C-alpha positions in Angstrom: -6.5 13.9 27.3 -4.2 14.1 30.3 -2.9 11.0 32.1 -0.8 10.3 35.2 2.1 8.4 33.7 4.2 6.2 36.1 7.7 7.2 36.9 10.7 5.2 35.5 8.7 3.6 32.8 7.9 4.5 29.2 4.2 4.7 28.5 2.2 5.3 25.4 -1.6 5.4 24.7 -3.1 5.1 21.2 -6.8 6.0 20.9 -8.7 5.4 17.7 -12.2 6.3 16.5 -12.9 4.4 13.2 -16.0 4.5 11.1 -16.7 2.7 7.8 -19.6 2.0 5.5 -20.3 0.0 2.4 -22.9 -0.7 -0.3 -22.4 -3.5 -2.8 -24.4 -5.3 -5.5 -24.0 -8.4 -7.6 -26.1 -7.9 -10.7 -29.5 -6.7 -9.3 -29.0 -8.1 -5.9 -27.8 -6.1 -2.9 -25.1 -8.1 -1.2 -23.8 -5.5 1.4 -25.2 -2.4 3.0 -23.6 -1.7 6.3 -22.1 1.0 8.6 -20.0 0.4 11.7 -18.1 2.6 14.2 -15.5 1.3 16.7 -13.7 3.2 19.4 -10.8 1.8 21.3 -7.4 2.2 22.8 -4.1 0.3 23.3 -2.0 1.1 26.3 1.6 0.1 26.4 4.3 0.2 29.1 8.0 -0.6 28.5 10.5 -1.1 31.3 13.5 -1.6 29.0 13.1 -5.4 28.8 9.5 -6.1 28.2 6.4 -4.5 26.8 3.1 -4.7 28.8 0.0 -4.0 26.9 -3.8 -3.7 27.4 -6.7 -2.8 25.2 -10.1 -1.3 26.0 -13.2 0.0 24.1 -13.9 2.4 27.0 -11.8 5.4 26.0 -12.7 7.6 28.9 -9.8 9.1 30.8 -10.6 7.2 33.9 -10.8 3.8 32.1 -7.5 4.3 30.3 -5.8 5.6 33.5 -6.9 2.4 35.3 -5.3 0.3 32.6 -2.1 2.4 32.9 -2.0 1.8 36.6 -2.6 -2.0 36.3 0.2 -2.4 33.8 2.6 -0.2 35.9 2.0 -2.5 38.9 3.4 -5.5 37.0 6.3 -3.7 35.2 9.7 -3.2 36.8 10.6 0.5 37.3 13.8 1.4 35.5 15.4 4.7 36.5 17.5 4.6 33.2 14.5 4.0 30.9 15.0 7.3 29.1 18.5 6.2 28.1 17.2 2.9 26.6 18.1 2.9 22.9 14.6 2.2 21.8 13.0 4.9 24.0 15.6 7.4 22.9 14.3 6.9 19.4 10.8 8.0 20.3 10.8 11.7 19.4 8.6 14.2 21.1 6.0 15.9 18.9 2.9 17.9 19.5 0.5 18.2 16.5 -3.1 18.3 15.5 -3.6 17.5 11.8 -7.4 17.2 11.0 -7.1 17.3 7.2 -10.6 15.8 6.5 -12.6 17.5 9.2 -14.8 19.6 6.9 -17.4 19.4 4.1 -15.6 16.5 2.5 -15.7 14.4 5.7 -16.8 10.9 4.6 -18.6 10.4 7.9 -21.3 12.8 6.6 -22.3 10.4 3.8 -25.7 8.8 4.0 -27.1 5.5 2.8 -28.8 7.5 0.0 -25.3 8.7 -1.1 -23.9 5.2 -1.1 -26.8 3.7 -3.0 -26.9 6.5 -5.6 -23.3 6.1 -6.7 -23.6 2.4 -7.2 -26.9 2.8 -9.1 -25.3 5.5 -11.3 -22.5 3.3 -12.4 -24.7 0.3 -12.9 -26.9 2.3 -15.3 -24.0 3.9 -17.2 -21.7 0.8 -17.5 -24.0 -2.2 -17.7 -24.8 -3.4 -21.2 -27.0 -6.5 -21.2 -26.5 -6.9 -25.0 -23.0 -8.1 -24.3 -23.7 -11.8 -23.9 -20.2 -12.7 -22.8 -20.7 -10.8 -19.5 -22.2 -13.3 -17.1 -22.0 -11.3 -13.9 -21.4 -7.7 -12.7 -20.3 -6.7 -9.3 -20.5 -3.0 -8.1 -19.2 -1.8 -4.7 -18.7 1.4 -2.8 -17.1 1.7 0.6 -15.3 4.2 2.8 -13.0 4.1 5.9 -12.4 7.0 8.3 -10.2 7.1 11.4 -9.2 9.7 14.0 -6.1 8.7 15.9 -4.6 10.1 19.1 -1.3 9.3 20.6 0.0 10.4 24.1 3.3 9.3 25.6 5.2 9.7 28.8 7.9 11.6 27.0 5.4 14.4 26.1 4.1 13.5 22.6 0.5 14.6 21.9 -0.7 14.0 18.4 -4.1 14.0 16.9 -4.5 13.1 13.2 -7.1 11.8 10.8 -7.3 9.7 7.7 -10.0 8.8 5.3 -10.4 7.0 2.0 -13.3 6.0 -0.2 -13.5 3.6 -3.2 -15.7 2.4 -6.0 -15.2 -0.7 -8.0 -17.0 -2.4 -10.9 -16.0 -5.8 -12.1 -17.3 -8.0 -14.9 -17.2 -11.8 -15.1 -16.7 -12.7 -18.7 -16.9 -16.0 -20.5 -14.2 -16.0 -23.2 -13.1 -18.3 -26.0 -13.4 -22.0 -25.3 -15.6 -21.1 -22.4 -12.7 -19.9 -20.3 -13.8 -17.4 -17.6 -12.0 -14.0 -17.3 -12.6 -10.9 -15.2 -12.0 -7.2 -15.8 -13.0 -3.9 -14.5 -11.9 -0.8 -12.6 -11.5 0.3 -9.0 -10.6 3.8 -7.9 -9.7 5.2 -4.5 -10.0 8.8 -3.5 -9.9 11.0 -0.4 -13.2 12.6 -1.1 -16.6 11.3 -2.4 -17.0 13.7 -5.4 -13.8 12.5 -7.0 -15.4 9.1 -7.5 -18.1 10.5 -9.7 -18.5 10.7 -13.5 -15.7 8.3 -14.4 -17.8 5.8 -16.4 -15.5 6.2 -19.4 -12.6 4.6 -17.4 -14.8 1.7 -16.4 -16.1 1.1 -19.9 -12.6 1.2 -21.4 -11.4 -1.5 -19.0 -14.6 -3.5 -19.5 -14.1 -3.5 -23.3 -10.3 -4.2 -23.0 -11.2 -7.3 -20.9 -13.8 -8.4 -23.4 -11.3 -8.1 -26.3 -8.7 -10.1 -24.3 -11.2 -12.8 -23.3 -12.2 -13.3 -27.0 -8.9 -12.9 -28.7 -6.0 -14.0 -26.5 -3.5 -16.6 -27.6 -1.1 -18.6 -25.5 2.4 -17.2 -25.1 5.4 -19.2 -26.2 7.4 -19.7 -23.0 10.9 -18.2 -23.0 13.0 -15.2 -22.2 11.9 -11.9 -23.6 12.5 -8.2 -23.5 9.6 -7.0 -21.3 8.0 -3.6 -21.0 6.1 -3.2 -17.7 3.2 -0.7 -17.5 3.2 1.8 -14.6 0.8 -0.5 -12.7 3.1 -3.5 -13.0 6.2 -1.5 -12.2 4.5 -0.4 -9.0 3.9 -3.9 -7.8 7.4 -4.9 -8.8 8.8 -2.0 -6.7 6.6 -2.8 -3.7 7.0 -6.5 -3.6 10.5 -7.0 -4.8 12.3 -4.1 -3.3 10.0 -2.2 -0.8 9.7 -5.2 1.5 13.5 -5.7 1.4 13.8 -2.2 2.7 11.7 -2.9 5.9 14.6 -3.1 8.3 12.9 -5.4 10.8 13.4 -8.2 8.3 17.1 -7.7 8.7 17.3 -8.0 12.5 17.8 -11.7 12.5 19.1 -12.2 9.0 22.8 -11.3 8.5 22.7 -12.6 5.0 20.1 -10.0 4.0 22.2 -7.2 5.7 25.2 -8.3 3.8 23.3 -8.4 0.5 22.0 -4.8 1.0 24.9 -2.8 2.1 24.5 1.0 2.1 26.3 2.7 -0.7 26.3 -0.4 -2.9 25.2 -0.1 -6.5 22.1 -2.3 -6.8 20.4 -1.0 -9.9 20.8 0.8 -13.2 21.6 4.5 -12.5 18.2 5.4 -14.0 16.5 3.7 -11.1 15.5 5.7 -7.9 12.9 4.4 -5.4 11.4 6.6 -2.6 9.2 6.0 0.4 7.4 9.0 1.9 4.2 9.7 3.7 3.4 13.4 3.1 2.0 13.2 -0.4 -1.8 12.6 -0.8 -1.7 9.0 -1.9 -3.1 5.9 -0.2 -0.1 5.5 2.2 -0.4 9.1 3.5 1.0 9.1 7.0 2.3 12.3 8.6 3.3 10.8 12.0 3.7 7.1 12.6 2.2 5.1 15.5 5.2 5.6 17.6 4.9 9.4 17.2 7.8 9.9 14.9 7.5 12.2 11.9 7.5 10.2 8.6 10.6 11.0 6.7 11.2 11.0 2.9 13.6 8.1 2.4 15.5 7.4 -0.8 15.8 3.6 -0.8 17.7 3.7 -4.1 19.1 6.9 -5.5 20.5 6.8 -9.0 21.0 3.0 -8.7 22.8 3.3 -5.3 21.3 1.7 -2.1 20.7 4.8 0.0 18.2 4.1 2.8 16.0 1.7 4.8 12.7 1.9 6.6 12.8 1.8 10.4 10.8 1.8 13.5 12.4 2.8 16.8 13.7 -0.8 17.5 15.2 -1.6 14.2 16.9 1.8 14.0 18.4 1.2 17.5 19.7 -2.3 16.6 21.2 -1.2 13.2 22.5 2.1 14.5 20.5 4.2 12.1 17.9 6.9 12.4 14.1 6.2 12.8 12.2 7.0 9.6 8.6 7.2 10.9 7.6 3.8 9.4 6.1 2.2 12.5 2.5 1.5 11.6 -0.3 -0.6 13.1 -3.5 -1.8 11.5 -5.5 -0.5 14.4 -5.4 -0.1 18.2 -5.5 -3.9 18.5 -2.0 -4.3 17.1 1.5 -3.2 18.0 3.3 -1.0 15.4 5.8 -2.6 13.1 7.9 -1.4 10.1 5.6 -0.8 7.1 5.8 1.1 3.8 3.8 4.2 3.1 3.9 5.7 -0.4 6.6 3.7 -2.1 7.4 4.3 -5.7 10.0 4.3 -8.5 10.6 7.8 -9.7 9.9 8.9 -13.2 12.8 8.8 -15.7 13.8 10.5 -18.9 12.3 8.2 -21.5 9.2 8.6 -23.5 6.8 5.7 -22.9 5.9 5.3 -26.5 9.5 5.3 -27.5 10.2 2.6 -24.9 7.8 0.3 -26.7 9.0 1.3 -30.2 12.5 0.3 -29.2 11.5 -3.4 -28.8 11.6 -5.7 -31.9 10.3 -8.9 -30.2 9.0 -8.7 -26.7 6.1 -8.7 -24.2 4.1 -5.8 -22.8 2.8 -6.6 -19.3 -0.3 -4.5 -18.9 -1.7 -5.5 -15.4 -1.5 -8.1 -12.7 -3.4 -10.3 -10.4 -0.7 -10.7 -7.7 2.9 -10.3 -7.1 5.5 -11.7 -4.7 9.1 -10.8 -4.2 12.2 -12.2 -2.5 15.5 -12.9 -4.3 13.2 -14.1 -7.1 10.1 -12.1 -7.9 6.9 -13.4 -9.5 4.1 -11.5 -11.2 1.0 -13.2 -12.3 -0.5 -10.9 -15.0 -4.1 -10.4 -16.0 -3.3 -9.2 -19.6 -0.2 -9.1 -21.7 0.4 -8.1 -25.3 2.9 -9.1 -27.9 5.3 -6.4 -29.0 6.4 -6.9 -32.6 8.6 -4.4 -34.4 7.8 -1.7 -31.9 4.0 -2.1 -31.9 1.5 -3.7 -29.5 -0.1 -6.6 -31.2 -2.3 -9.6 -30.1 -3.2 -10.2 -26.5 -1.2 -12.9 -24.9 -2.3 -15.4 -22.2 0.7 -15.5 -19.7 0.7 -17.6 -16.6 3.7 -16.0 -14.8 6.5 -13.5 -15.2 9.6 -14.2 -13.1 13.1 -12.8 -12.7 15.9 -12.3 -10.2 15.4 -9.1 -8.2 19.1 -8.3 -8.2 19.6 -8.9 -12.0 16.3 -7.1 -13.0 17.2 -3.9 -11.2 20.3 -3.8 -13.3 18.5 -4.9 -16.5 16.1 -1.9 -16.4 17.4 0.0 -19.4 14.6 2.5 -19.9 12.5 4.4 -17.3 9.5 6.4 -18.5 8.2 9.9 -17.7 4.7 8.6 -16.9 4.8 8.0 -13.1 1.4 6.9 -11.8 0.2 5.9 -8.4 -2.0 3.0 -7.3 -3.8 2.2 -4.0 -4.0 -1.0 -2.2 -3.5 -2.8 1.1 -0.3 -4.6 2.1 -0.3 -7.6 4.4 2.5 -8.4 6.9 2.5 -10.6 10.0 -1.2 -10.7 10.2 -1.7 -6.9 9.7 -3.1 -5.1 6.7 -2.2 -1.5 6.0 -3.1 1.1 3.3 -0.2 1.7 1.1 0.4 3.4 -2.2 2.6 1.9 -4.9 3.8 3.8 -7.9 6.0 3.7 -11.0 6.5 4.6 -14.6 6.7 2.5 -17.7 10.0 0.6 -17.6 11.8 -1.8 -20.0 13.7 -4.8 -18.8 16.3 -6.5 -21.0 15.2 -10.0 -20.1 12.5 -11.7 -18.0 11.3 -15.3 -18.0 7.7 -15.8 -19.4 5.6 -18.9 -18.9 
């Protein structure tokens, strides 16, 4: 598309075409069966002091040009706009990256496809002889978006993104009639990769059943803890990833002082990266300001090495943009967000990490995690480690620790890096992100 951009103002136009569909069941009842498609655009003009924005669902060139002209009429022309520190941080890129525009395009899926995959897993993974299972939920959904960005500096980018998922969850009545849940969800970029994975679902179903029937209450205290890759990933995301989003620092000098570049903040075995090129849930080649997503070492060998920026935070802190300006959709302005954020694999054998613990806790999975100076993880399932072996399942309410101390207390980092898909909420926006990590051992965490 070609637009007539006003002189002495910065202008950008983000256009999106998003399609999604779902099919879900609870036991034998269909709960959801839908398909939607939305097209829209956000138009922004910046005069160096204020942003002026408009949205429209009419993405024709004439309609968008009218919005541009309306905004330009109320903005104040600035002959020095290209010298504005924020505008200088908007790089100029021209690219067309249509990675999913082919036979694996999820937009080609039919209602029959959606229904068949749910029916397949219900047949393979439902066992009505297991009386402890009181309800089974099965869901498939996909999301596909094509994004275009045009700016008055000359950026022209077209790129696509898609993701599909299947989940199956079991509501289980455990000992003393306490309810539990367990199951499996997997995200993929193509539909075929979701198929024929019933063994994974059944394994998690049976693990949840065993936990529900045999768990015992943990004795509160401080323990050596081994975190599974899944739990390491949420610790990395919540406890350190968000601290690396530089917009949090703009009005918080204390946070800037705590996280000084070049400072040792972790055991030298710890390195944490954020990047958008690898094919995980946070895949993002160019951000929503048009900047190329960079690979950023947030921690390298225990040393604080980088932060995540949009154009504004980079200009304020005197650093380079990293391509982390992301918006949930065209209704929202971009802000600093993580992409694929993970702790790198280390040198230690995961089995040996567990064998090195005489009396401790293995944290297998989690319901939620939060992080600030103190982080909190609410686990689903934990196991006692006794003399280097996993023993009885433990019912744990919460795992807590100091972020600063825990990063130093990590004394083993496994070779088994794994990635996990999810969504991350911030300031009312939800974005797809990937988390990742290996098995790690922490010298001391508080268990309740």
